[in-house]
TORLUM-519950 format. One line per 3 residues: number of its first residue (from 0); their letters; for each residue x, y, z of C-alpha. Coordinates in steps of 0.5 Angstrom, whole numbers, plus 500, padded with zeros to 3 digits. Layout:
N
NUM	a	X:Y:Z  ...
//
This chain:
600
0	mli	176:143:733  182:139:731  184:140:739
3	mip	177:140:742  174:134:739  179:129:740
6	ivf	179:131:747  171:130:748  171:123:744
9	ilt	176:121:749  173:123:755  166:121:753
12	ark	169:114:751  171:112:758  164:113:760
15	het	160:111:754  160:107:748  164:108:743
18	lta	159:110:738  155:114:743  162:118:744
21	ftf	163:118:737  156:121:735  157:126:741
24	ava	164:128:738  161:129:731  155:133:734
27	iai	160:138:738  164:139:731  158:141:728
30	git	155:145:733  162:149:734  162:150:726
33	pll	159:157:724  155:153:719  151:160:718
36	lpv	157:163:716  156:163:708  149:164:709
39	ils	150:170:714  156:173:709  152:172:703
42	ssl	145:175:706  150:181:709  153:183:703
45	skg	147:182:699  143:186:704  149:191:703
48	air	148:191:696  141:193:696  142:199:701
51	msr	148:201:697  144:201:690  139:206:693
54	kkt	144:211:694  146:210:687  152:205:688
57	ivk	152:199:684  156:193:687  159:188:681
60	sld	163:184:686  160:183:693  166:181:696
63	siq	168:188:694  163:191:700  168:189:705
66	sfg	174:192:702  170:199:701  168:199:708
69	amn	175:198:710  178:203:705  183:208:708
72	ilc	186:211:702  182:213:696  186:215:690
75	tdk	182:219:684  183:223:678  182:230:678
78	tgt	177:231:672  170:230:674  171:228:681
81	lte	174:234:684  171:238:678  165:239:674
84	dri	167:235:668  164:240:664  170:242:660
87	vle	169:249:656  174:252:651  175:259:654
90	kyl	181:261:650  185:260:643  191:264:643
93	din	197:265:639  204:265:641  204:272:645
96	gne	197:270:648  193:274:643  186:271:641
99	dir	187:268:634  181:264:630  187:260:626
102	vlk	189:257:632  182:254:633  181:252:626
105	haf	187:248:627  185:245:633  178:243:630
108	lns	181:240:624  185:235:629  179:234:634
111	yfq	174:233:628  178:228:624  182:224:629
114	tgl	178:217:630  180:215:637  176:215:643
117	kgn	174:223:643  175:226:650  171:232:653
120	ide	177:236:650  176:234:643  168:235:644
123	avi	169:242:647  174:244:641  168:242:636
126	sra	163:245:640  167:252:640  168:251:633
129	fen	161:250:631  159:256:635  164:260:630
132	kld	162:257:624  168:253:622  164:247:620
135	sli	165:249:613  172:246:614  169:239:614
138	qky	168:239:606  174:243:605  179:238:608
141	tki	180:231:607  183:226:612  189:222:610
144	dei	192:219:616  193:219:623  198:218:629
147	pfd	194:216:635  195:219:642  199:215:647
150	fsr	201:217:654  209:217:653  208:222:647
153	rrl	202:226:650  200:228:643  196:227:637
156	svi	197:228:630  192:228:624  194:229:616
159	vsd	189:232:612  189:235:605  185:241:603
162	dtg	181:242:596  187:244:592  191:238:594
165	kkq	196:241:599  197:236:605  198:239:612
168	mit	200:235:619  196:238:625  198:236:632
171	kga	196:238:639  198:236:646  201:238:652
174	vee	205:244:652  212:241:653  211:235:649
177	ils	209:240:643  215:245:644  220:239:644
180	ics	218:238:636  217:245:634  223:248:631
183	fvd	219:254:628  213:259:631  207:262:627
186	ykg	205:269:629  200:273:624  202:268:618
189	evs	209:270:619  214:264:620  220:265:624
192	kit	225:260:628  224:259:635  228:262:640
195	kei	230:260:647  226:267:649  220:265:645
198	kdn	220:258:649  221:262:655  215:267:654
201	ikk	210:261:651  212:257:658  210:263:662
204	isk	204:264:658  202:257:659  204:257:667
207	dln	199:264:668  193:260:664  194:254:669
210	kng	195:258:675  188:261:673  185:254:673
213	lrv	185:253:665  188:247:662  192:249:656
216	vav	194:245:650  199:247:645  197:246:637
219	cqk	202:246:632  203:244:624  207:243:618
222	ndi	206:244:611  212:241:608  211:233:609
225	gqn	213:230:603  209:225:599  209:219:604
228	atf	204:214:604  204:213:611  206:217:617
231	dvn	209:215:624  212:218:630  218:220:627
234	sek	214:225:622  213:229:628  219:234:628
237	nmv	221:241:625  213:243:627  211:250:627
240	lmg	207:252:633  201:256:632  199:257:639
243	fig	194:255:645  187:253:647  185:254:654
246	fld	180:250:657  176:251:664  173:245:668
249	ppk	171:249:675  171:245:681  165:242:684
252	esa	162:246:690  160:239:693  168:236:693
255	kia	170:241:698  165:238:703  166:231:701
258	iek	173:231:702  172:234:709  167:228:710
261	lnn	172:223:707  178:225:712  173:225:718
264	sgi	171:218:716  178:216:716  179:216:709
267	rvi	185:220:706  184:222:699  190:222:694
270	vlt	190:226:687  193:222:681  192:226:675
273	gdn	195:227:668  194:234:668  200:239:670
276	aev	202:241:676  199:248:676  192:247:674
279	trc	192:241:679  194:245:685  189:251:683
282	ice	183:246:683  186:242:689  187:249:693
285	kvn	179:251:691  177:244:694  181:244:701
288	lhs	186:239:698  193:241:700  200:238:700
291	kki	206:241:701  209:239:694  206:236:688
294	flg	210:230:685  211:229:678  211:223:674
297	sdi	218:224:672  220:225:679  217:218:681
300	dkl	221:215:675  227:217:679  225:213:685
303	sdq	226:206:688  219:203:690  221:205:698
306	gvi	223:212:696  216:212:693  213:209:699
309	rvl	216:215:703  214:220:699  207:217:699
312	kkv	206:218:707  207:226:706  204:228:699
315	nif	197:228:697  198:230:690  201:227:684
318	akl	201:230:677  203:229:670  202:221:671
321	spi	202:216:666  197:210:667  203:206:669
324	qka	205:211:674  198:211:677  198:204:677
327	riv	205:203:681  203:208:686  196:204:687
330	rll	201:198:688  206:201:693  200:204:697
333	ked	197:197:698  204:194:699  205:199:705
336	gni	199:196:708  193:200:706  186:198:703
339	vgy	186:202:697  180:205:693  181:207:686
342	mgd	176:212:682  177:212:675  173:212:668
345	gin	178:212:662  182:207:658  188:209:662
348	dsp	185:208:669  184:200:668  191:198:670
351	slt	190:202:677  183:200:678  185:192:677
354	nsd	191:194:682  187:197:687  183:193:693
357	vgi	177:196:690  176:199:683  171:204:683
360	svd	168:207:676  162:211:674  156:209:669
363	tav	158:214:664  165:211:664  168:207:658
366	dia	167:200:658  174:197:659  174:202:666
369	kea	167:199:668  169:192:666  175:193:671
372	adi	171:196:677  168:193:683  163:198:684
375	ill	160:203:679  157:210:682  151:212:678
378	ekd	153:219:679  161:222:679  160:225:686
381	lnv	165:224:692  158:224:696  155:218:693
384	lld	162:214:694  162:216:702  155:213:702
387	gvt	157:207:699  163:207:704  158:207:710
390	egr	154:202:707  160:197:706  162:199:714
393	rtf	155:197:716  155:190:712  162:189:715
396	anl	160:190:722  154:186:722  158:180:719
399	mky	163:181:725  157:181:730  156:174:727
402	ikl	163:171:727  165:174:734  158:171:737
405	avs	159:164:734  167:164:736  166:166:743
408	fnf	159:162:745  162:156:741  168:156:744
411	gev	165:157:751  160:151:750  166:146:748
414	tsv	169:148:754  163:147:758  162:140:755
417	iia	169:138:756  168:139:764  161:136:764
420	sil	164:130:761  169:129:766  164:131:772
423	lpf	157:128:770  156:121:770  151:122:763
426	lpi	152:126:757  150:134:759  146:134:752
429	tpi	145:128:747  147:129:740  141:130:737
432	qll	139:135:742  145:139:741  144:140:733
435	vqs	137:142:734  139:147:740  144:150:735
438	lly	139:150:729  134:154:734  139:160:735
441	dfg	142:160:728  135:162:726  136:168:731
444	qlt	142:170:728  140:170:721  137:177:722
447	lpf	143:180:724  144:182:716  138:187:718
450	dnv	141:189:724  142:197:726  150:199:727
453	dee	152:204:732  154:211:728  161:211:732
456	ylk	163:204:729  162:207:722  166:213:723
459	epk	173:209:721  175:204:716  174:197:719
462	rwn	179:191:717  179:184:718  183:182:724
465	ins	184:175:726  188:177:732  182:181:734
468	lks	178:175:733  182:170:737  182:175:743
471	fml	175:176:743  174:168:743  179:167:749
474	fmg	176:173:753  168:172:752  168:164:751
477	pls	171:162:758  166:168:761  160:164:758
480	scf	163:157:760  163:160:767  155:161:767
483	dmi	154:154:764  158:152:770  153:156:774
486	vfa	147:152:771  150:145:772  151:147:779
489	siw	144:149:780  141:143:777  146:138:781
492	fif	146:142:788  140:147:788  135:143:785
495	gir	138:136:786  137:133:779  140:127:778
498	eaa	136:124:772  139:125:765  133:127:761
501	vfq	131:133:766  138:135:766  139:135:758
504	tiw	132:139:758  134:145:762  141:145:759
507	fsy	137:145:752  133:151:753  138:155:757
510	gvv	143:154:751  138:157:746  136:163:751
513	snl	143:165:753  145:165:746  140:170:744
516	vgm	140:174:750  148:174:749  147:176:742
519	hvi	144:183:744  150:184:749  155:182:743
522	rta	152:186:738  154:193:740  159:196:744
525	klp	154:200:748  149:199:753  144:194:749
528	fie	136:196:750  138:203:752  143:206:749
531	sna	143:202:742  137:198:740  137:192:735
534	nkf	133:192:729  126:190:730  127:183:726
537	vya	133:182:731  128:183:737  122:179:734
540	ssi	127:173:732  130:173:739  123:173:743
543	ils	120:168:739  126:163:738  127:164:746
546	iia	119:162:747  120:156:742  126:153:746
549	iiv	122:154:753  116:150:750  119:145:745
552	pyt	120:140:751  113:140:752  111:138:745
555	vlg	111:131:741  118:134:738  121:135:744
558	hfi	119:128:747  122:125:740  129:128:741
561	glv	129:126:749  127:132:752  122:132:758
564	snp	116:136:761  119:140:767  116:144:772
567	isy	115:151:771  120:153:777  126:151:773
570	lsi	125:157:769  128:161:774  135:157:771
573	iig	133:158:764  131:165:764  135:168:771
576	vpi	142:166:769  142:169:762  139:175:765
579	lyc	145:175:770  150:173:764  148:180:761
582	fva	149:184:767  156:181:768  158:181:761
585	lfa	156:188:760  162:189:766  167:185:762
588	kki	165:189:756  168:195:759  174:191:761
591	yik	175:188:754  174:195:751  179:198:755
594	kyg	184:193:754  184:192:747  181:199:745
597	ewi	175:196:740  169:191:741  166:189:734
//
C-alpha cells in the first residue's frame, strides 16, 4: 500500500483533478486492504471452537486454535494420559519384600492426616486401608504437625500422637529420597542399623517392582522426636525404614493407537514425568513409545541449554523431573523453533502450561492448571486431543485461503489499475464503484470459515509463513493482472468501446465474477469442482453474488453509482475470461506447487 498508492495518485493526478485522483487512490487503498481479515479470523476461530466443542475440546483462548493446528511436539505427563489414571495400591511390603500390614497402617496415617491436596496415591492408600478395616486408627491417633510435600525433597511427613501420648513422625516418598534420611530399618518389629547390603537389596526390590510397572513409594517413621513444638525439614533424619507400597496404573488401550496417529500427523510425543525411569520405561514400551535412553532430571541439570537441545533432538522420554525442569524443557523446545503443546493437570504442571505455545488441560484438573491452559479436554485421552488438532488445522486452512486470496487478487488489481491509469484517458473504475465491487466479493469470502478442507492438508502441522505469503502474492497476483489486461484489450480493441461508463460497468461485473471464480481455484491444491468440492454455502454465495454483480448495472443502485445497462453480448467477457483464467490458473498452480512444495 505504501508503495502502490502514491504511484496511483501521481499517475491519475496527471490526467484528472487532484481531488478525483486522491479519492481514487484512497478507494484503491481500501480495496487492497484485507478489510474482512478481523471478521474472517474471528468467524474462522469461532467456527473452529464450536466444531472442537463437539469433539470434547473446549477452547478458552481463540488464538490458541492456530497454535494447536501448528503444533509439532506434544509434551505430556505419563499418568492419566498414557495410563488409565486409576491407581490401585497393589502391594504393601516390608524391607525384604514380604507383605506387612504395618506398612499399610503407617502409609494410611500419613495419607489420611496430611492436609495438602490429596493426590490419587493418597486416595488409593486410604481406600485400601478402609478395605483392611484400618479406619479405627482415625480415632486412636491425633495429628500434631505436618511437613508438606515439595518437589525437591519428594516426600511428605506428618507427626501424630496416639491415645497414650506417644508421638511419631511418619514419612512417605520416593525410594531414594526416603533412603537418604533413614539410618535404621524395621523388620518384624525389630529395629537394626541400615547397611549397604540392606540398601542395595531395597533398591533391587524397588527396581524389580518398577520393571513390572508398579510405582513404588517408601514409608518410614521414628518415635524419638522429642517435645518440639514445631517440626521442619531438618527433623527428617535418623528415620526407621518400614517398607514399600506399590501402585499399579495400567496403560490405556487407546494410548498406543493415539500415539501412532499423532506421529502419522507429524506430532512427536515427548513424555515428561516425575516418576522414576523403570516405571516410565515399562509404560512407554507398552504404548509403543520408544527412546534409546531415558534422561533423568539430575542429568538435565548438568547440561547447558544447548546441551539439552541436542538431547531433545533424539530423546523422547524424561523421568524424575521437577516442575522447573519440565518448564525448562518446554522453553528450550520452543527456542529451537518448535510449536510446543503441553498437556498437564496438576499444580506442578502450571509453569510448563504457561511456557508452552498451547497449554492443554482437562476438566478434572486442579484450578491453577485449568487457569493456565488455553484448551480444556473434556476427556483425558490423546484421541480427543488429536481431534482438536485436526480442527485447529482446518481452521487455519480456511483462514489462509482468505489471506492468500486477498493478497494475490488485490496485488493483481492494483497492478492493473496502475497500467490502466497510464494507458486509458479515463479511470477504469470510479472510487464508489470500486468500493461496491470490493464489498460484493468480500461477502462471498465470508463463507470461507464454513468451507471444506482437503484431507491431505490436515496430515501435517501448518505454520504461519510470511515468505510463503509473499511468494504466493508475487506468483498469482501478476497472473490475475494479465487477465485484467485481456479484459481491457477486449473492451478497447474487439468491442471498440471508448465510453468510460460502459468500460467501467464491464470491469465492475468482471471483477466480482473473476474473484469469486478464482476463489474456487485458490481454495484447494486439487482440481476444483471435481477432485475437491467446496462447502454448499461457498458455492451458493459465489453463484448468488456473481448473478448480483451482473444484474446491478441494470438497477437503480447501479445507475446511482455510475453503471449503465449493457448489451447481453458483453457477458462473453464478464463470464468467458474468468473461465479462461480458471484453466490457466490450474496450470499455474501445478508449477507453483512443484516449485514451492505447497499451495495453501
